[in-house]
Structure formats: structure tokens, C-alpha cells
C-alpha positions as CSV (number, residue, x, y, z in Angstrom):
1,M,31.5,4.1,-8.5
2,I,31.2,0.6,-9.8
3,E,34.1,-1.8,-9.5
4,V,34.4,-4.8,-11.7
5,K,37.1,-7.2,-10.5
6,N,38.4,-10.2,-12.5
7,I,35.0,-11.4,-13.8
8,F,34.4,-14.4,-16.0
9,K,31.2,-15.3,-17.8
10,S,30.4,-18.3,-20.0
11,F,27.3,-19.7,-21.7
12,E,27.1,-23.4,-22.4
13,G,30.8,-23.8,-22.1
14,Q,31.6,-20.8,-24.4
15,Q,33.7,-18.2,-22.6
16,V,32.2,-14.7,-23.2
17,L,34.0,-12.6,-20.6
18,K,37.6,-13.4,-19.6
19,D,39.1,-11.8,-16.5
20,V,37.6,-8.4,-17.0
21,S,38.5,-5.7,-14.5
22,T,37.5,-2.0,-14.7
23,V,36.1,0.9,-12.8
24,F,33.1,3.0,-13.8
25,E,33.6,6.4,-12.2
26,Q,30.9,8.5,-10.4
27,G,29.8,11.7,-12.2
28,K,31.3,10.5,-15.5
29,T,29.9,9.0,-18.7
30,N,31.6,5.6,-18.8
31,L,31.4,3.9,-22.2
32,I,31.7,0.3,-23.2
33,I,32.5,-0.1,-26.8
34,G,33.4,-3.1,-29.1
35,Q,32.4,-5.0,-32.1
36,S,29.2,-7.1,-32.2
37,G,29.8,-10.3,-30.2
38,S,32.7,-8.8,-28.3
39,G,31.0,-9.2,-24.9
40,K,30.1,-5.6,-24.2
41,T,26.4,-6.2,-23.7
42,V,27.1,-9.2,-21.5
43,L,29.4,-7.1,-19.4
44,M,26.6,-4.5,-18.9
45,K,24.0,-7.2,-18.1
46,C,26.4,-8.7,-15.5
47,C,26.7,-5.3,-13.8
48,I,22.9,-4.9,-13.7
49,G,22.5,-8.5,-12.4
50,L,20.6,-9.9,-15.4
51,H,23.5,-12.4,-15.8
52,D,25.2,-14.1,-12.8
53,I,29.0,-14.1,-13.2
54,D,31.0,-17.3,-13.0
55,K,33.9,-15.8,-11.1
56,G,35.0,-12.4,-9.8
57,E,33.3,-9.5,-8.0
58,I,31.1,-6.5,-8.9
59,A,30.8,-3.8,-6.2
60,F,28.7,-0.7,-6.0
61,D,30.4,2.0,-3.9
62,G,32.2,-0.8,-2.0
63,R,29.0,-2.9,-1.6
64,L,29.4,-6.4,-3.1
65,F,26.6,-7.1,-5.5
66,S,27.6,-10.1,-7.6
67,N,27.7,-12.5,-4.6
68,L,24.5,-11.4,-3.0
69,Q,21.3,-13.5,-3.0
70,E,18.5,-12.1,-5.2
71,K,16.5,-10.7,-2.2
72,K,19.6,-8.8,-0.9
73,R,20.2,-7.3,-4.3
74,K,16.9,-5.4,-4.2
75,H,18.2,-2.4,-2.3
76,I,21.1,-1.8,-4.8
77,R,18.8,-2.4,-7.7
78,Q,16.5,0.4,-6.5
79,E,19.4,2.7,-6.9
80,M,19.8,1.8,-10.6
81,G,18.1,3.3,-13.6
82,V,18.1,1.4,-16.9
83,L,17.5,2.7,-20.4
84,F,16.7,-0.2,-22.6
85,Q,17.5,-0.3,-26.3
86,G,14.4,0.9,-28.2
87,G,13.0,2.6,-25.1
88,A,10.8,-0.4,-24.0
89,L,7.8,1.9,-23.2
90,F,4.4,0.4,-22.4
91,D,2.2,1.2,-25.5
92,S,-1.0,1.2,-23.5
93,Y,0.3,3.6,-20.9
94,S,0.5,7.4,-21.3
95,V,3.9,9.1,-21.0
96,E,3.0,10.1,-17.4
97,E,2.0,6.5,-16.6
98,N,5.2,5.1,-18.1
99,V,7.5,7.5,-16.2
100,M,5.5,6.9,-13.0
101,F,5.8,3.1,-13.2
102,P,9.0,2.9,-11.1
103,L,7.5,5.2,-8.5
104,N,4.4,2.9,-8.2
105,M,6.7,-0.2,-7.9
106,F,9.3,1.1,-5.4
107,T,8.0,4.0,-3.4
108,N,5.2,5.0,-1.0
109,M,5.0,8.5,-2.4
110,S,1.5,10.1,-2.5
111,A,-0.2,10.6,-5.8
112,G,0.6,14.3,-5.7
113,E,4.3,13.6,-4.9
114,K,4.5,11.2,-7.8
115,K,3.0,13.7,-10.2
116,K,5.4,16.4,-9.1
117,R,8.4,14.0,-9.6
118,V,7.2,13.0,-13.1
119,D,6.7,16.6,-14.1
120,Y,10.2,17.3,-12.8
121,V,12.0,14.6,-14.8
122,L,9.9,15.3,-18.0
123,D,11.0,18.9,-17.7
124,H,14.6,17.7,-17.4
125,V,14.4,15.8,-20.7
126,N,12.7,18.7,-22.4
127,L,9.3,17.2,-22.6
128,P,7.2,19.5,-20.4
129,G,3.5,19.0,-20.8
130,A,3.9,15.7,-22.7
131,G,2.4,13.5,-19.9
132,S,-0.9,12.9,-21.6
133,K,0.6,11.6,-24.9
134,Y,1.0,7.9,-25.8
135,P,4.1,6.2,-27.2
136,G,2.4,5.9,-30.6
137,E,2.2,9.6,-30.9
138,L,5.9,10.2,-30.3
139,S,8.9,10.4,-32.5
140,G,11.9,8.1,-32.0
141,G,13.8,10.8,-30.2
142,M,10.9,11.6,-27.9
143,I,10.5,7.9,-27.0
144,K,14.2,7.8,-26.0
145,R,13.7,10.9,-23.9
146,V,10.6,9.5,-22.1
147,A,12.6,6.3,-21.5
148,I,15.4,8.4,-20.0
149,A,12.9,10.2,-17.8
150,R,11.6,6.9,-16.5
151,A,15.2,5.7,-15.9
152,I,16.0,8.7,-13.7
153,V,12.6,9.2,-12.0
154,L,14.0,7.5,-8.8
155,I,17.0,9.8,-9.0
156,P,19.4,6.8,-9.3
157,K,23.0,6.6,-8.2
158,Y,23.8,4.4,-11.2
159,L,22.4,4.8,-14.8
160,F,22.8,2.1,-17.4
161,A,22.0,2.8,-21.1
162,D,22.1,0.1,-23.8
163,E,22.7,1.6,-27.2
164,P,20.7,4.8,-26.5
165,N,21.2,6.1,-30.0
166,S,20.0,3.0,-31.8
167,G,17.7,3.9,-34.7
168,L,18.1,7.7,-34.3
169,D,19.3,10.1,-36.9
170,P,22.7,11.8,-36.2
171,K,21.2,15.1,-35.0
172,T,18.7,13.4,-32.6
173,A,21.5,11.1,-31.4
174,E,23.6,14.1,-30.5
175,V,20.7,15.5,-28.5
176,I,20.4,12.2,-26.5
177,D,24.2,12.1,-25.9
178,K,24.2,15.7,-24.5
179,L,21.1,14.9,-22.4
180,L,22.8,11.8,-20.8
181,S,26.0,13.8,-20.2
182,D,24.2,16.7,-18.6
183,L,22.1,14.5,-16.4
184,T,25.2,12.6,-15.3
185,E,26.9,15.7,-14.3
186,E,23.8,17.3,-12.6
187,F,22.9,14.2,-10.5
188,K,26.5,13.0,-10.1
189,M,25.4,9.5,-11.3
190,T,27.7,6.7,-12.3
191,T,26.6,6.4,-15.9
192,V,27.5,3.3,-18.0
193,I,26.7,3.4,-21.7
194,N,27.0,0.5,-24.1
195,T,27.5,1.9,-27.6
196,H,29.0,1.3,-31.0
197,D,28.4,4.9,-32.1
198,M,31.7,6.7,-32.7
199,N,30.0,10.0,-32.5
200,S,29.0,9.3,-29.0
201,V,32.5,8.1,-28.1
202,L,34.1,11.3,-29.4
203,Q,31.4,13.6,-27.9
204,I,30.9,12.2,-24.4
205,G,33.5,9.5,-23.8
206,Q,34.9,10.6,-20.5
207,R,36.1,7.0,-19.7
208,I,36.0,4.5,-22.5
209,N,36.3,0.7,-22.1
210,Y,37.1,-1.2,-25.3
211,V,36.1,-4.9,-25.1
212,H,37.7,-7.3,-27.6
213,K,36.9,-11.0,-27.8
214,G,35.7,-11.0,-24.2
215,E,38.6,-9.2,-22.7
216,L,39.1,-5.6,-21.6
217,W,41.6,-4.5,-24.3
218,W,42.0,-0.8,-23.6
219,T,40.8,2.0,-21.4
220,G,41.1,5.8,-21.9
221,T,39.3,9.0,-22.8
222,K,37.9,10.5,-26.0
223,E,41.1,12.5,-26.2
224,D,43.2,9.4,-26.0
225,I,41.3,7.2,-28.4
226,L,42.4,8.9,-31.7
227,T,46.1,8.6,-30.8
228,T,46.3,5.1,-29.3
229,D,48.7,2.6,-30.9
230,N,46.5,-0.4,-29.9
231,A,46.1,-2.2,-33.3
232,E,42.7,-3.8,-32.6
233,L,41.2,-0.6,-31.2
234,N,42.5,1.4,-34.2
235,E,40.8,-1.1,-36.5
236,F,37.6,-0.5,-34.7
237,V,37.8,3.3,-34.4
238,F,39.0,4.0,-37.9
239,S,36.6,1.7,-39.7
240,T,34.6,4.6,-41.2
241,E,35.5,7.3,-43.6
242,L,34.7,10.0,-41.1
243,T,37.1,8.7,-38.4
244,R,39.8,8.0,-41.0
245,R,39.6,11.7,-42.0
246,L,40.0,12.7,-38.3
247,K,43.1,10.5,-38.1
248,N,44.7,12.1,-41.1
249,K,44.1,15.7,-40.0
């Protein structure tokens, strides 16, 4: 579980996050949604520690993270997996080398143990036997699955995914959504997903946080989101023909 308590963040005098408080629950897919520029990406980066907050607290299972010095954050950081937008694989590394990278950085596992772990997570993302391939040989969906494998190779307690469906066709995006949901349940991770994809919201939104102009405007589930009377959220949710049809059913 990740607790965000009354956090503020500004850049060069411009307030981006204003008194945001929420809880990202263990074993659930926790989504952050909002329009471009709403502050959702900044919120995720504050949780990871890529941005220092101006005020407030962020705690991982009761352990304060936001107020720690960089060296003391290392232990909690090793419990995080991060899926970057676009995958961010190393082009000159094979799939196996990409997935093994965190093991080389943070563990003392033997070569055999690392190979076994890499094979284990590649099998979990439905890419058995793909270790010798290179990113240039992969489709967009395969790249995302390799990136997920790398993000979970340390079996993290906390998984962060930034726009995991960006650039994918709807069918592949649905595969990635289901994969993230299944892995969250299997490993009992606290998964935080930053997305603007309403299909993801309606498929895997177990706990949804809507950020509007830097403030947490609404929280709820995928079941709640279609019936809320929050005007700003309704404008966001029903901005497409598909979601308007759902509303009118």
C-alpha cells in the first residue's frame, strides 16, 4: 500500500499538485486519470521519487519515503518496478539482457539464477524463448511485454506503469491491460497505472483517481465512474462517442 498525504508540488512558482491525498491499495490496479496537463504524471513521478515534493508525505507500507535522503531511499526503490512509456528498452541489448539488467544492478544472484529468473518472467508475459531477440525485431506489443518482464524481474512490491497502452492498437492494448491486472493479482503488488485510455479504465480500474487541475477531484471504481454526478469527470469520461453510447444505454 502507498499512502499519499497532502502533497504539494510546484515548478518555478507554478503550482502543479495541490493538497493531494490518496491511497494506492495492495493487490489492486490503481489508476491515475486526467486530461493532459492535469498533474497525473507529476503525481506518479513524485511517488517514484523522480520529483521531490514541496510539502506532504508519501509512505510505502508505513515507511516514509518522501522525506528520506537519497541514499536511504535505495532500499524502497529496489522494491519498485517501473514500466516507462514506450518501453525504454536498450536497443543494443537482447531481450534477455534487457530483462536481466535490474538483476545485474541490484542482486548478487549467480548467472544461472539470473537466467532462471529471466526465463520465469518471460514466460509470465507470454514470451517464452524470446530471450535471444533484439528490440528491433519485436512488435510494439512485444516491446511492452518485455518492458513489463524487466519491471517485474525483481518481483517488486510496487509496480508503476506510465501510459502502458500508448501507441498500441486496441486489441494489443487489451492484452497488456489483462497482463498487468493478472500480474498484480498473482504477485499481490501495489500497481499504479497512469493512463488516459478509457478502455483501460473500464476494464481494469479497481481504484481510480481522477486528477483535475492539480487536485484529486474524484476516487472510485470502474463500476462507479459511469454513474458519477461529478461534472468535470463526466466531461472527461464521456468525451468519446463510445463512452457516450455506454452512458445512454
